[in-house]
N, C-alpha and C positions, 0 to 999 in steps of 0.2 A: 503494501500498498502505498511505499514510500512515491511513487511516481503518480498519483491520484489523482483524481479530479478533486477540488475541496467543493464543498457544496455548502448552501447559504443558514441549512438545520438540522439538525441534529437526528429529526424523524420526518417522515410523509405524514400528512393531514390525512390522507386514504389509505394508505392501505395500514388495517388493524393487523395485531399479532398474534393471530385466529394458528392455532394446531395446522400442520398439513399432513400429507400421509407419506413425504417423504422424510425421513432421518436424517439430518448430517453424518457425512461421514467420516467425520473427527469429532465429537465434543468432546472430548478432551481440550483441542486447540481451543474450542468457543469457550468453555469453562473457563481456563486460561487467562483471558483475552478477555472477557467480563468483570474478574477476577481482578484485573488490573485497573478496566475504568474504576472498579468499585472505588479505589484510594483516588482515583482523579480527581470527584465527586466531593472533597474534600475541602478543594478549593474552585471548585470548578461547578457551581449549584446550578449554571443552564443545562449539564448532564446529568442532572438528578433525579428529574420522567422516564428521558429514554433508557437508562442503565438499571433503573426499578425495575420499567418494563423488561428489561431481557433478560433477566434475574430468576422470573416468572418463569423460565424456562429452561431452566440448567438444566435438571433432571432430564429431559433428552427432548433438545432443538433438531428444530429440520432447517431442511437449505432456506426456507423463509426469514426466519429467525436468523441465522447466520448473514443475510442481507442485509436484515434489518445492520447487524452490528457493526457490517460493512460501513455501512452510512453512517455510523456514528463515528467511526474510524474518517471517511470522507468528511465529514463533519470539522473533528477536530484537527486534517491537516491545514484548513483553510485558518485556523483562531489558535495555536499553539502562542501566540507570545497573551491567549486572554490568562488572566486570573483576578486573585479577589486583593485588594492596598488597603490594610486599614487607616484611617484619620485620624487626627485628633477633630471632637465633637463640641460642638458648644454646650450642647445638652447630657444629660446620663440618662434619660426617659427612655422607658420600653415602649414600646411598639411594634404589631406582630398585625400581620394579612395572611388571613387562611384563605383553602379556594380546596372543592370537591366537583370533580369527576361523574354523576350519576348516573351506577350502570353504565361505565364507562368499557367495564372489558366485556368482551365478545363472548368469551368465554363462561365464564360464571356468573357474569350481569353485576359484579360485584364495582363497589365504586373508588373511585384514588382519592386521598386527600394530599396535600399539600397546604407547606404552611415556609412563612418566614419572619423571623426575630429580627427587629434592630436593637438594638443601643447607640441610640441615637440614632445619628449618622450611619451607623457600619451596619451591613449583616451579621449576627456572629449564628446565627442555630436554622437551620431551613432542614425540611426536611420532603419527602416524594414515596408514598407509603398507597397499598392498596387493605382498603378497611377487611378487616376479619370478615362481616356480617355482609347480610345482603343488603340495602337498604328498602325502602318499599313507598319514599318518596325524596322527591330533589330538598327539602325540609330536613329532612334525617339526615340524609347525608352529609350536606354541609351542616349542621350540627353537631354533627362525629366529626365531623376537623374541627371545628370550636371548639369541643371539649380537647380534643387533641394536641391546637397549640398555647390551651390553659393550660393541660399539665406541665409543657416547656418549658409556659411562661416561668409558672410556680416553683421550677425548678429554679431559673436562671434567677431570679428573684431573692430566691432563697442563697443561692451563690455569692451573688451582693451581698445580702444583709451580710456573711460571713467575711467578706472583706473591706467591710466599710462602706461600699461606696454607690446602695441604692440612694437615690434623691426620693423615693417617699412619697411622688406621684404615683396613682394609678397606674397601672398599664394601660394600653388603649389595643384591643382587638378590632380590624376590622374585618368585615365580612359584608361578601355582594347580595347575599338574600336575607329579605325583608324578615322571612318568617324564624328564621333561623338564630335571626338580632331580636323578634319580640317574644323567643321563646328562654330569653335571654337577660329581659328586665321584668316579664310578667310574673305576679307572686303568683297567680292562679293556677294551677296543677290542671292541665287538660287532660281529659280519661283518654283521648288520642294520642298522646304522647307517652303512655305508659310502657310501651317499647321500647324507648329507650330515656327512659326514669331513670338512672346512675349517669348516666350523663349529662341528666337535665338540671338534677341534684347537682351533681358538682360544679358547673359552669354558674348556676343560678345565685348559690354560698356564693361564689366568689364576687358577686357581680352586687350582691345584698351586701357583703361585708365590703364595700368599697376598694379591694386591690385591682379588680379587673372595670371596665369601661368598655362596654362596647357598642359599637357603631357603621352603619350601614357605608359602604364603599359603593361607586360606580362601577362594574364589569370593566369600561374604559381603563382604571382606576385600579384594577387590581393587579397589585407586583404577584401573587404565589396561583399564577394559572398557566404558568409553565410547568406549576413541579404536579400539577393534574392533569392537565389532557396535553393532544397531543397540541404543541405547539402551531401558531397561526399568529401571519407576520412576525419569527420569532425575533428578529434581529432590532426592531422597536424596540417589544418587551423588556429583552436583555438588555439594550440600552438606558431606557426607563427607569428598570433593576437597578443598574449597575449607579445612574445617573444619579438618582432620589438617594441612594444611599451613603451618595459622596464616595465608588468606587472606580476604578479605572482599569481599565485590562492593559 
């Protein structure tokens, strides 16, 4: 792949990662390369979604998965100078973006959640992860993603307290689903949300105690969508993510 043609995005929008009937002839090579890419995501959040998707087929990769893997390598070919840079920030407040792709997996109809946590202007934590259970609505998928980022922000706050660096300002969580934001703020427990009861009380208690503030953000301003779905206008999204967090490639 040294002399391959570079691509603008690491994953195609139109081609789903579905199992095919043709197993890849060298699964060890597939696993070795995907394992190496996992280390690369430590400083390359733009690869998180694509690598997470490839990791789901480590047990039995096919020729289609190998083609998707080579696409990621072609994207890396043209972006070898990309990376994170942490810079001094005038603020030490925490804020996070969370997004979910409802029933995005064509294999088991599970949703993929992603979030990005910022300390001031710097991105300090991010993830792209398939949810463990099938969500029965878009609001449920988004709310589960909100619960995941709430747990992560809680841990970051605990760490900052130990270091004596917490500003004391409530963390702000940005979600682009109005139903999920209403659930976080509504003190009345609705019967139709019993299937997400644990996540509901976890997020609701954090909001009620003043630790978190959950706000709505428009989809066009949602920075976490590159962690939850195939990228569309990917370069614009990545540029805005890094620009907003005072990062540079």
